[in-house]
PLY file of the C-alpha trace (Angstrom):
ply
format ascii 1.0
element vertex 117
property float x
property float y
property float z
element edge 116
property int vertex1
property int vertex2
end_header
-133.50 -93.55 -13.32
-130.67 -91.66 -15.01
-132.07 -88.36 -13.71
-132.14 -89.72 -10.16
-128.51 -90.82 -10.35
-127.46 -87.45 -11.78
-129.44 -85.60 -9.10
-127.93 -87.69 -6.27
-124.41 -87.24 -7.67
-124.83 -83.48 -8.01
-126.34 -83.26 -4.52
-123.41 -85.22 -3.08
-120.92 -82.91 -4.80
-122.80 -79.88 -3.50
-122.77 -81.32 0.03
-118.99 -81.69 -0.23
-118.81 -78.08 -1.39
-120.94 -76.93 1.54
-118.62 -78.86 3.85
-115.68 -76.83 2.54
-117.43 -73.48 3.00
-119.21 -73.92 6.33
-117.15 -74.43 9.46
-118.76 -77.13 11.55
-119.91 -79.35 8.68
-117.63 -82.29 7.96
-118.05 -84.96 5.30
-115.36 -87.63 5.15
-115.47 -88.56 1.46
-117.66 -88.77 -1.65
-119.21 -92.08 -0.57
-120.46 -90.58 2.67
-121.65 -87.50 0.77
-123.60 -89.74 -1.62
-125.22 -91.58 1.28
-125.95 -88.25 3.01
-127.60 -86.91 -0.17
-129.78 -90.02 -0.36
-130.77 -89.84 3.32
-131.38 -86.09 3.07
-133.62 -86.64 0.05
-135.62 -89.32 1.87
-135.96 -87.18 4.99
-137.07 -84.21 2.88
-139.71 -86.41 1.25
-141.04 -88.07 4.42
-140.12 -86.26 7.64
-140.00 -82.63 6.51
-143.67 -82.47 5.39
-144.74 -83.88 8.76
-142.63 -81.32 10.62
-144.05 -78.54 8.49
-147.58 -79.69 9.26
-146.88 -79.96 12.99
-145.23 -76.54 13.15
-147.73 -74.76 10.90
-149.00 -72.34 13.59
-145.51 -71.09 14.46
-144.61 -70.96 10.77
-147.61 -68.72 10.12
-146.77 -66.46 13.08
-143.16 -66.09 11.91
-144.28 -65.49 8.31
-142.51 -68.63 7.11
-139.15 -67.98 8.73
-139.55 -71.04 10.95
-139.11 -73.17 7.83
-135.39 -72.37 8.07
-135.40 -74.04 11.49
-137.24 -77.08 10.11
-134.71 -77.39 7.28
-131.81 -77.15 9.74
-133.38 -79.83 11.95
-133.78 -82.20 8.99
-130.18 -81.50 7.96
-129.00 -82.28 11.51
-131.07 -85.47 11.59
-129.43 -86.59 8.33
-126.03 -85.95 9.91
-127.01 -88.09 12.90
-128.08 -90.96 10.66
-125.10 -90.99 8.27
-121.66 -91.94 9.57
-118.96 -89.72 8.16
-121.30 -86.70 7.96
-121.15 -84.42 10.99
-122.75 -81.11 11.89
-121.23 -79.39 14.91
-123.99 -76.91 15.78
-127.40 -75.60 14.88
-125.80 -72.49 13.36
-123.68 -74.67 11.08
-126.78 -76.64 10.05
-128.67 -73.43 9.35
-125.84 -71.98 7.27
-125.38 -75.33 5.53
-129.03 -75.59 4.50
-129.11 -72.04 3.17
-125.91 -72.54 1.19
-127.02 -75.97 -0.08
-130.30 -74.45 -1.26
-128.48 -71.69 -3.14
-126.05 -74.18 -4.71
-128.96 -76.42 -5.72
-130.72 -73.50 -7.40
-127.65 -72.71 -9.46
-127.01 -76.37 -10.32
-130.62 -76.95 -11.36
-130.55 -73.87 -13.58
-127.36 -75.07 -15.25
-128.59 -78.66 -15.70
-131.98 -77.59 -17.04
-130.34 -75.13 -19.44
-128.27 -78.01 -20.90
-131.40 -80.17 -21.31
-133.30 -77.49 -23.23
-130.60 -77.18 -25.87
0 1
1 2
2 3
3 4
4 5
5 6
6 7
7 8
8 9
9 10
10 11
11 12
12 13
13 14
14 15
15 16
16 17
17 18
18 19
19 20
20 21
21 22
22 23
23 24
24 25
25 26
26 27
27 28
28 29
29 30
30 31
31 32
32 33
33 34
34 35
35 36
36 37
37 38
38 39
39 40
40 41
41 42
42 43
43 44
44 45
45 46
46 47
47 48
48 49
49 50
50 51
51 52
52 53
53 54
54 55
55 56
56 57
57 58
58 59
59 60
60 61
61 62
62 63
63 64
64 65
65 66
66 67
67 68
68 69
69 70
70 71
71 72
72 73
73 74
74 75
75 76
76 77
77 78
78 79
79 80
80 81
81 82
82 83
83 84
84 85
85 86
86 87
87 88
88 89
89 90
90 91
91 92
92 93
93 94
94 95
95 96
96 97
97 98
98 99
99 100
100 101
101 102
102 103
103 104
104 105
105 106
106 107
107 108
108 109
109 110
110 111
111 112
112 113
113 114
114 115
115 116
């Protein structure tokens, strides 16, 4: 349970950071970022696998690049579901998902490094 709370908190902070770097992504405050992180996690667990399965032929043809589109669509859907979290365009969603992924990689490396010590 503690790991889940830490992961959600870190994800919310990273979403706020993405909102500062990407024009077109707006998050009102930490509470909305926390809710957005929770909704994004749920959508990634439930909706994203279904979208990947449905778009498998085009994903294969594009050598996996279509997964960026799927990620951006899930990100946009999360923004539609959470008040206080807005994405202005598909390009902003695409840039936001790429940046959020990179930030998550760095954060996970740092958190896992602390656990191993």
